[in-house]
N, C-alpha and C positions, 0 to 999 in steps of 0.2 A: 641703723641700716647695715646690712651685711655686706661685706665686700664681694664682688662678683668673683666666682671661680675663674681661674686662669686656664685657658686652653694652649695646647702645645702645637706649634706650627709643624705640619707634616714635611715641609721643605727644609727646616732647620730646627732640630729640637731645643736649641738654645733661645728661641724666640718663644715667648709666652706672652699672651694677651687675653683681656676678658671676652667672653663668648660673644658679647655685643659688638666687638670690633674685628672679629675673626674673618668675616667676609672680605672686608677691605683689606686686611692683612694679607690673605691668601692671594688676592688679585695682584698685589704689589710684589709678593715674594716670589710668585710663579714667573714673573718678569725678570727678577733679578736672579733667578737660578733656573735657567733654561735647561741645563744638562739633567738636573734632577727632575724638572717638570715633565721631560719627555719620558721618564720612567713612571710617572704617577697618572692617575686617572680619578674623575670625579664619579662619586656614586650617583645613579640615577634617581634615588629617593631623597638625597640631601647633598646639595652642592658643596656644603662644607665638609662633607667626608671625602678626603683626598687620600687615596690608597695606592700602593704599588699596582701596577697594572696586572702583575702576576696573581694578585690577590683580589682583584676586583669582584669576579664571580663569586668567591667565597664570601666576600664582605656583603654583597648584594643579596645573597641567599639569607643571610642572617642580620641584616640591617635593622637597627631599631626603629627606624622611620618607615619600614615597609608595612603595608597593610594588605588585608585580603582583597581589597578593591584593586590593588595594583596587579594582582595575578589574574584578574578577569580580562578576557579580550575586549577591546574597545571598538564596539561597533555602533555607529550612528545610524539611525534609521533614515531611509530615503523618503523625502517628502516630494510628492509631484502635485501639481495643481492643473488639472485638465481644463479648468474654466479660463486659464490665462492663455492668451494668444502669445506668440513668440515675441511681438513687439510691445506688449503691454508691461506696465511696471507692477512690481509687488505691492501689496497693501502697505499703508504707512506704519513705520516701525514703531511710532508712539503708541499705537494701540496694543502692542505687544510686550510692553514693559511690565515685568513681573511685580507682584505686590511687594512694597517696601519692607513688610515683615520678613521676606525670604532673604533680603539682602543682610539682615543682621543675624542669620542662623550660623555663620561660620565663627567658631570660638576656638582658635588653636590652643593645644594644652601646653605647648612648650615653644621656644624660640627655634627658628630653623637651624641655627648653629649650635644649639646646646647638644652636648655629646656626654656619653658616660665616660668615666676614667678608664673603665675596662676597655673601651674602644681604642683609646690611646695606647694603653699598655699592650694591647694585643698588636697594634700596629708597629710599634718599636720593639717588641720583644722577638719579633720574627727574624727573618733572614736580613742581614745587613745590606744596604744598597750598594751596589757596585760603582 
């Protein structure tokens, strides 16, 4: 069994932990470093991507977790039912449960917190935090 690659904490580069523990560490380290945390922001595509606020837009434009679906506007169709009176209840929800085969369709390709080493190098090679 290969050892898990270590991730570097964006709040303190001396902190290194396995990717599987990164989310827990980030929550803890954010509370312990409030001054640094005020200058950092989370990527909207992956909550484990914590970058300086000044570089957030650039990061999100190039984020490895960004997909073409994320760029499409999110418009839900409006459904109306003219057969219902205002005091009537909607049909039973149990009749609207999707086929169980659909539930098994999601198969992620990587853990949420997995990051490339290039991302961390890019984060720490830029301007130093004030």
